[in-house]
N, C-alpha and C positions, 0 to 999 in steps of 0.2 A: 410456514408455507413448505409445499412438494419441493426439494431438488430438482426436479425435472423444469418448471415453472419459471424457476432465475434463472437457469443454465439457459433453456430455449431463449428466455427474454435479453440475455444479453449476446446471445450467439446472433439474433436476429440486428439486433445493433451492427455489431461487426456484420453481419453479410449486408446491409442497406446504408451503411457509414450512417446514421443516425446523429450523431455528434455534427455532422457538418464539414469536418479539415479538409484539406485537399493531401495536405500532408499524413495525415497519421488518422488509421482508424479508430484510434484510440481519442481522437478529440480533440480539440484546438490546445487544450492546456498539457496535451505532452509534445507539441510543436517544439522543434528547438530554441524558438525566439524566449518561448513561454517559461521554458525552462534553464537559462542561461544562468540567474541567479542561483537555483538550487544545484544546475550541478555544480558551481564551485562551495556552495556549499559541501556540499555532502563531498564533493571531492578533499577540503580539507577535514572532514570528518575523519573523511577512509584510514587518510593520514597519521594525524594525530591518534586518532584509537587503534592503530597497526590492524584494522581489516583486512582479511586476509580471504576469508566469502563470508559472498552475499544470497542473499534467499530475496527474489525483490517477485511481488504478487497483490493486485494482479499486474503482471509484464507487460500485459499488451501488445504490442506492434514492434515495441523496444525501438521506436522511433530515437526517443530523447538518450536514452539508457544507450546504447551502442555510441553514443557520442562520449558517456564518461565514462565507459569500461576500456574506450580504445585510449585512454589517457591515464587509466588506473591499474595496474597489476594487481587481477582479483580473480579466483576463483565466482563465477554468476551459473545461478540458475533461477530460472525463470518459471512461473506459476502460474498459470490461466485455467479459470473453466473452459473457455470455449475453444475449442479443439482445432477446429481450421487455421486457428492464429496458431497453435504450438507448432504444427504441422508446417504450418510455411518460414515460421522465426526459425527452426531446427535447420530447415532445409538452406533457410539466406545467410543463420546469422551461426548456425552447432557448429564447435570444434571442441577441442580436447580443455578450454576452459568455462565456453560457455554452454550451456545446456537451457532446453525447455520442454516444463514435463505439464501433463492436465494435472491440474488441483484445487482442490474445493477449498478453500479458507475456513470455510464452517464446520465442512466435515471433516477435511482430512488432518491427520497429525503432523506438523510443522518438521522440514528435515533438517538436517543438523546443519549450523551454519553462524557462523560472529555475528550477524548482522541482516535484522530480516525489515526490508522498506514493504509497508499497505499505504501508497501514495492514492488517493481519491476512488478509497475503496466502501469506508465506512458512512461516506455521505449516502451511497448508494444501499447502505444495509440497516436492519432495521436493530431496536434495540437489542433486544434479546440476539440477535445475530454478532453484533461486534461485541457482546459480553463472550459469547458464543467462540467467538478469534481472539479474543485476550487470555480467553481459557486454554486454548492449544497456543499461544504463546508461553502461557506459566509452566504448562507441561511440558514444553520442548528444550532442549539445552542452548537454547540460542541465547548468546550475551544481553546486544542490545535491539530493539525495536524502536521503528521512525514509524510516523502517524500521521495524518494530516488533518490541522486542527484548524478553526477559525479564531482565533484567541482575541477577537472582540466581539464575538457575540455572548449575549446575556444568557439565553435561554434554548435548552434544544425540544425538538420535535420531533416526534416518533414516525414512522413511514413504514410504511409495505415494501419488504427487499425488492430491490430491481427500479425502486421510485429514486426519489433524490432531494436530501437537503442539506442546508449548513449544520455544522459540528462543533463543538469544543469541549474537548474531552477532560479539560478538567474544571467543564459545567457538570452538574446535576442533569440525568441520573450517574453520570461514568465514574467523576471529582476523581479523576485520575491527581498523583500529585503532580506539581512543578516537574518537568523533563527536566533533563542534564543539560540541555542545550534546544536550542530555537533554530532552526533554518529557513532563511526565507522562502517562502516559494512563489507563487504566481497571484501578487497584490493589485487588486483592481477596485475599482467605484464601492463595490460590493461585499468585497471580504478582504481582509486580511490573513491570508493565507499559510502558514507554517505546516514545516516540519518537524514535531517534538520528538526528541530522541532520549528513549529511558534505559537507562539500564534494569536489568531483572531485581536486582536486588530494592531498588526502589518500589516495585510493584510483589513484593514478598506480603506484605501485609494484606495489600488488593485483594490477594487471592484467600485470605480466611473471609473475608465477607463478601465475594464476586458475587454467590448464590442468593444474597440475601439483599443483595442492589437492585440484581437481574430482575 
């Protein structure tokens, strides 16, 4: 898919508040109530593993992450392909420790950080683009990666980037190893959603056959 197509698709979603949340243009899953358990789990992870810098992409409108970073002393960089969001976030939240940049996870190298959080992104990417993003992580110097995964999903399907599906990163065709830890995310009647945290060493062997599996 041409980059301009999916950038326009997500920009239109932001402009039209397509996910229908009154609190966050990133959708109901980015509301404070929906992320309470996740914020607690991430705060504990950041403290326990002495994480001092985060790259968060897609960062969306920073609604729930603002609450987390107000509690944890950390250098934060948010990335997103929707340029109006980046402009608005920098104007409202930008300071010496919090910055926002236009960043395409599929195309752009990942910046330096201790931890990259990629929440609610792979559910909108084709399998091919999921592999592309994982390759970008393995080419970076980032130590830990956090990814959305639905642990109770038995079988993955493929989609066109910009659409939506559930995803289990431990199932084929991804078959990632068990993460270092799971952090509970927004659980409801249709999904058991978690953030899996992997150390880059866990995925070192994954790099050897990434192209074959994609």
